[in-house]
DOVEX-500729 format. One record per residue (C-alpha): x, y, z; chain. Coordinates in steps of 0.02 Angstrom, whole numbers. Each point is the difference from the previous one (the first is absolute). Last residue first. Layout:
BEGIN
+--------+--------+--------+-------+
!      X !      Y !      Z ! kette !
+--------+--------+--------+-------+
!      X !      Y !      Z !     A !
...
+--------+--------+--------+-------+
END
This chain:
BEGIN
+--------+--------+--------+-------+
!      X !      Y !      Z ! kette !
+--------+--------+--------+-------+
!   4693 !   4208 !   5270 !     A !
!    -68 !   -175 !    -18 !     A !
!   -142 !    -17 !   -126 !     A !
!   -179 !      6 !     66 !     A !
!    -97 !   -113 !   -116 !     A !
!   -189 !     -5 !     15 !     A !
!    -28 !    124 !   -143 !     A !
!    112 !   -102 !   -115 !     A !
!   -135 !   -121 !    -54 !     A !
!   -116 !    -99 !    114 !     A !
!    -84 !    -88 !   -146 !     A !
!    160 !    -45 !    -94 !     A !
!     75 !    -50 !    167 !     A !
!   -138 !   -128 !     24 !     A !
!     56 !    -88 !   -159 !     A !
!    179 !      9 !     59 !     A !
!    -52 !    -74 !    168 !     A !
!    -84 !   -147 !    -87 !     A !
!    161 !    -36 !    -94 !     A !
!     97 !     13 !    163 !     A !
!   -113 !   -132 !     79 !     A !
!     38 !   -116 !   -146 !     A !
!   -125 !    -52 !   -133 !     A !
!    107 !     65 !   -142 !     A !
!    183 !     20 !     53 !     A !
!     35 !    185 !     22 !     A !
!     69 !    129 !   -122 !     A !
!    116 !    151 !      7 !     A !
!     69 !     77 !   -160 !     A !
!    164 !     97 !      3 !     A !
!     45 !     97 !   -158 !     A !
!    184 !     40 !      7 !     A !
!    105 !    144 !    -65 !     A !
!    181 !      5 !    -55 !     A !
!    -50 !    115 !   -145 !     A !
!     70 !   -101 !   -144 !     A !
!    -14 !   -162 !     99 !     A !
!   -190 !     11 !     18 !     A !
!    -30 !   -149 !    115 !     A !
!   -162 !    -91 !     39 !     A !
!     -8 !    -72 !    175 !     A !
!   -121 !   -123 !     79 !     A !
!    -31 !     11 !    187 !     A !
!    -95 !   -139 !     87 !     A !
!   -106 !     55 !    147 !     A !
!    -30 !    -58 !    178 !     A !
!   -112 !    129 !     81 !     A !
!     11 !     47 !    185 !     A !
!   -133 !    104 !     85 !     A !
!   -157 !     61 !    -87 !     A !
!    -16 !    168 !     88 !     A !
!    177 !     71 !     13 !     A !
!     63 !   -107 !   -146 !     A !
!    154 !   -105 !     33 !     A !
!     99 !    -64 !   -148 !     A !
!     81 !   -172 !     -4 !     A !
!     92 !    -20 !   -164 !     A !
!     28 !   -161 !    -97 !     A !
!    134 !     -2 !   -135 !     A !
!    127 !     28 !    138 !     A !
!    115 !    148 !    -17 !     A !
!    180 !    -19 !    -61 !     A !
!    165 !     20 !     90 !     A !
!    128 !      4 !   -141 !     A !
!    128 !    109 !     87 !     A !
!     58 !      8 !    180 !     A !
!    138 !    121 !     51 !     A !
!    -23 !    -37 !    188 !     A !
!     45 !    183 !     36 !     A !
!   -160 !     55 !    -88 !     A !
!   -100 !   -102 !    126 !     A !
!     77 !     89 !    149 !     A !
!    -16 !    170 !    -86 !     A !
!   -184 !    -29 !    -41 !     A !
!    -37 !    -44 !    181 !     A !
!     94 !    155 !     61 !     A !
!   -112 !    107 !   -113 !     A !
!     23 !    185 !    -38 !     A !
!    174 !     27 !    -71 !     A !
!     15 !   -166 !    -90 !     A !
!   -179 !     29 !    -58 !     A !
!     43 !    167 !    -81 !     A !
!    157 !    -69 !    -83 !     A !
!    -97 !   -148 !    -71 !     A !
!   -138 !    112 !    -66 !     A !
!    126 !    117 !    -83 !     A !
!     90 !   -148 !    -78 !     A !
!   -163 !    -64 !    -75 !     A !
!    -45 !    172 !    -66 !     A !
!    165 !      4 !    -94 !     A !
!    168 !     88 !      8 !     A !
!     83 !   -119 !     13 !     A !
!    -17 !   -178 !    -62 !     A !
!   -155 !    -62 !    -89 !     A !
!     44 !   -186 !     -2 !     A !
!     87 !    -12 !    170 !     A !
!   -133 !    113 !     76 !     A !
!   -137 !   -114 !    -69 !     A !
!     82 !   -154 !     78 !     A !
!     18 !     85 !    169 !     A !
!   -182 !     54 !     -8 !     A !
!    -56 !   -178 !    -30 !     A !
!    101 !    -71 !    144 !     A !
!    -62 !    134 !    119 !     A !
!   -181 !    -24 !    -52 !     A !
!     12 !   -190 !      6 !     A !
!     83 !     -3 !    172 !     A !
!   -141 !    106 !     72 !     A !
!   -131 !   -105 !    -90 !     A !
!     73 !   -161 !     71 !     A !
!     -4 !     67 !    178 !     A !
!   -175 !     72 !    -19 !     A !
!    -84 !   -157 !    -67 !     A !
!    -58 !    -71 !    169 !     A !
!    -72 !    172 !     42 !     A !
!   -131 !    -10 !   -140 !     A !
!     12 !    153 !   -111 !     A !
!   -102 !    161 !     -6 !     A !
!     53 !     43 !    178 !     A !
!    177 !     16 !    -66 !     A !
!    -32 !    178 !    -59 !     A !
!    -20 !     54 !    182 !     A !
!    189 !    -23 !     16 !     A !
!     32 !    161 !   -100 !     A !
!    183 !     22 !    -51 !     A !
!     40 !   -185 !    -26 !     A !
!   -149 !    -60 !   -101 !     A !
!    -31 !    177 !    -64 !     A !
!    164 !     -7 !    -96 !     A !
!    -41 !   -170 !    -74 !     A !
!   -174 !     60 !    -45 !     A !
!     81 !    139 !   -101 !     A !
!   -105 !    159 !    -19 !     A !
!     65 !     46 !    173 !     A !
!    162 !     62 !    -81 !     A !
!    -93 !    150 !    -67 !     A !
!   -189 !     -7 !     -8 !     A !
!   -135 !   -124 !     50 !     A !
!   -177 !      1 !    -72 !     A !
!     26 !   -143 !   -123 !     A !
!    -20 !   -126 !    142 !     A !
!   -187 !     27 !     11 !     A !
!    -54 !   -134 !    123 !     A !
!     61 !   -180 !      1 !     A !
!   -149 !   -108 !    -49 !     A !
!   -129 !    133 !    -46 !     A !
!    131 !     93 !   -103 !     A !
!     38 !   -161 !    -94 !     A !
!   -186 !    -26 !    -24 !     A !
!    -10 !    170 !    -86 !     A !
!    148 !    -49 !   -111 !     A !
!    165 !     80 !     43 !     A !
!    126 !    110 !    -93 !     A !
!    176 !     67 !     28 !     A !
!     46 !    -86 !    163 !     A !
!    183 !     23 !     46 !     A !
!     80 !   -168 !     46 !     A !
!    176 !     49 !    -54 !     A !
!    -10 !    -99 !   -163 !     A !
!   -155 !    101 !    -41 !     A !
!   -178 !    -54 !     38 !     A !
!   -160 !    -34 !    -97 !     A !
!   -141 !    -64 !    109 !     A !
!   -131 !   -137 !      5 !     A !
!   -146 !    -57 !    107 !     A !
!   -124 !    -83 !   -119 !     A !
!   -179 !     40 !    -54 !     A !
!     42 !    144 !   -119 !     A !
!    154 !    -85 !    -72 !     A !
!    -35 !     67 !   -174 !     A !
!     76 !    171 !     32 !     A !
!    160 !    -83 !     62 !     A !
!     25 !    -92 !   -165 !     A !
!    -29 !    159 !   -101 !     A !
!    119 !     95 !    114 !     A !
!    140 !   -125 !    -31 !     A !
!    -25 !     15 !   -187 !     A !
!     -8 !    190 !      7 !     A !
!    172 !      5 !     86 !     A !
!     11 !     77 !    173 !     A !
!    100 !    161 !     19 !     A !
!     87 !      7 !    169 !     A !
!    173 !     10 !    -80 !     A !
!    161 !    -38 !     96 !     A !
!     15 !   -176 !    -71 !     A !
!     -9 !     55 !   -181 !     A !
!    -35 !    171 !    -71 !     A !
!     39 !    171 !     67 !     A !
!   -131 !    138 !    -18 !     A !
!    -17 !     97 !   -164 !     A !
!     54 !    182 !     11 !     A !
!   -147 !    118 !     12 !     A !
!    -79 !    122 !   -124 !     A !
!   -173 !    -78 !     -6 !     A !
!     33 !    -75 !   -172 !     A !
!    161 !    -73 !     71 !     A !
!    -91 !    -83 !    144 !     A !
!   -131 !    -77 !   -115 !     A !
!    135 !    -66 !   -117 !     A !
!     85 !    -86 !    148 !     A !
!   -166 !    -80 !     49 !     A !
!    -30 !    -57 !   -178 !     A !
!    170 !    -86 !     -3 !     A !
!    -35 !    -84 !    168 !     A !
!   -169 !    -60 !    -63 !     A !
!   -151 !    100 !     53 !     A !
!   -142 !    -76 !    100 !     A !
!   -101 !    162 !     -7 !     A !
!    -12 !      7 !    189 !     A !
!    183 !    -46 !     19 !     A !
!     62 !    137 !   -115 !     A !
!   -123 !    124 !     75 !     A !
!     63 !    -36 !    176 !     A !
!    181 !     23 !    -57 !     A !
!    -49 !    163 !    -84 !     A !
!    -79 !     63 !    161 !     A !
!    157 !    -41 !    100 !     A !
!    109 !     86 !   -132 !     A !
!   -109 !    156 !     14 !     A !
!   -132 !     46 !   -128 !     A !
!      1 !    176 !    -75 !     A !
!   -156 !     88 !     63 !     A !
!   -155 !    -10 !   -111 !     A !
!    -15 !      8 !   -188 !     A !
!     25 !   -103 !   -158 !     A !
!   -174 !    -74 !     -7 !     A !
!     61 !   -169 !     62 !     A !
!     87 !     87 !    146 !     A !
!   -162 !     92 !     41 !     A !
!    -95 !   -165 !      4 !     A !
!    126 !    -73 !    124 !     A !
!    -21 !    147 !    119 !     A !
!   -189 !      0 !    -13 !     A !
!    -12 !   -188 !     27 !     A !
!     94 !     18 !    163 !     A !
!    151 !   -109 !     33 !     A !
!     37 !   -178 !     55 !     A !
!     63 !    -56 !   -171 !     A !
!   -124 !   -143 !    -15 !     A !
!   -140 !    114 !     60 !     A !
!     51 !    134 !   -126 !     A !
!      2 !   -131 !   -138 !     A !
!   -179 !    -46 !     40 !     A !
!    -53 !    183 !      3 !     A !
!     77 !     26 !   -171 !     A !
!    -99 !   -145 !    -72 !     A !
!     93 !   -153 !    -60 !     A !
!      9 !    -61 !   -179 !     A !
!   -124 !     60 !   -129 !     A !
!   -152 !     46 !    103 !     A !
!   -163 !    -84 !    -50 !     A !
!    -36 !   -105 !    155 !     A !
!   -179 !    -60 !      9 !     A !
!     32 !   -177 !     65 !     A !
!    130 !     59 !    130 !     A !
!    180 !    -57 !    -15 !     A !
!     68 !    -57 !    168 !     A !
!    167 !     70 !     56 !     A !
!    161 !    -99 !     29 !     A !
!    115 !    117 !    -95 !     A !
!      4 !    -84 !   -171 !     A !
!   -182 !    -53 !     16 !     A !
!    -53 !    183 !     -1 !     A !
!     87 !     27 !   -168 !     A !
!    157 !    104 !    -24 !     A !
!     43 !     72 !   -172 !     A !
!   -110 !    153 !     28 !     A !
!     99 !     46 !    155 !     A !
!    166 !    -19 !    -90 !     A !
!    -62 !    110 !   -142 !     A !
!    -64 !    135 !    117 !     A !
!    158 !      3 !    105 !     A !
!    113 !     11 !   -153 !     A !
!   -104 !    140 !    -78 !     A !
!      1 !    104 !    159 !     A !
!    187 !    -25 !     27 !     A !
!     40 !     47 !   -180 !     A !
!   -106 !    158 !     10 !     A !
!     73 !     47 !    169 !     A !
!    182 !    -27 !    -45 !     A !
!     77 !     47 !    167 !     A !
!    172 !     79 !     -2 !     A !
+--------+--------+--------+-------+
END
């Protein structure tokens, strides 16, 4: 059963504890609000201000699990705070660990500060959880996918148009890397698991995946340098740095170019063009 008074108090206190700088916002010179404003939290949670405000006042429709997950991320809750939020709202807390999509506050704080850099947070299965604006401009909005298609590795074999984002000379290595990586994850997670479900689906759908799976390769790793192809700017040669959250099996990928290089100039132009010019493959 929902504890409306407890939920309202918890939301208000967590909102007041957050400062604009904590979530990548700029503090205005005349700001008097203690913590974030309700409308700012609503934007972070991808919901209407009216709906969020009613929750803080102890009213409104009971939030769904999807809505609670969005609130937990918008308020930068820890995993323990997220579980408490779910229980206050009358729901069972989601699973923790590798199967969780909840991003830690520390990882979010780093991502929020990468305003001029392409970056994304992904799961071990290549499912994009968050992107910086420049990350969206570089690859399109890869958080929009659902089901098995959330995984870039799945899309790589099930939707060939996905490969247009990568230089053709890298396709063979990337195919082997995705199969090798998925095999390793399946061996760790076992059955049932999301990794095993992806492998079974691709074995059924993709002859190329089956042929590579039969090779039983492990340990195939990506190059430190990636060659991404933007629909307007062409090929960019980017270094990819990775920060790992071992507790959640999530990765923060940050893409940079050598200063003074052609790719560096293209990244600067990309920040001007933005995501509006990008037509992601369907």
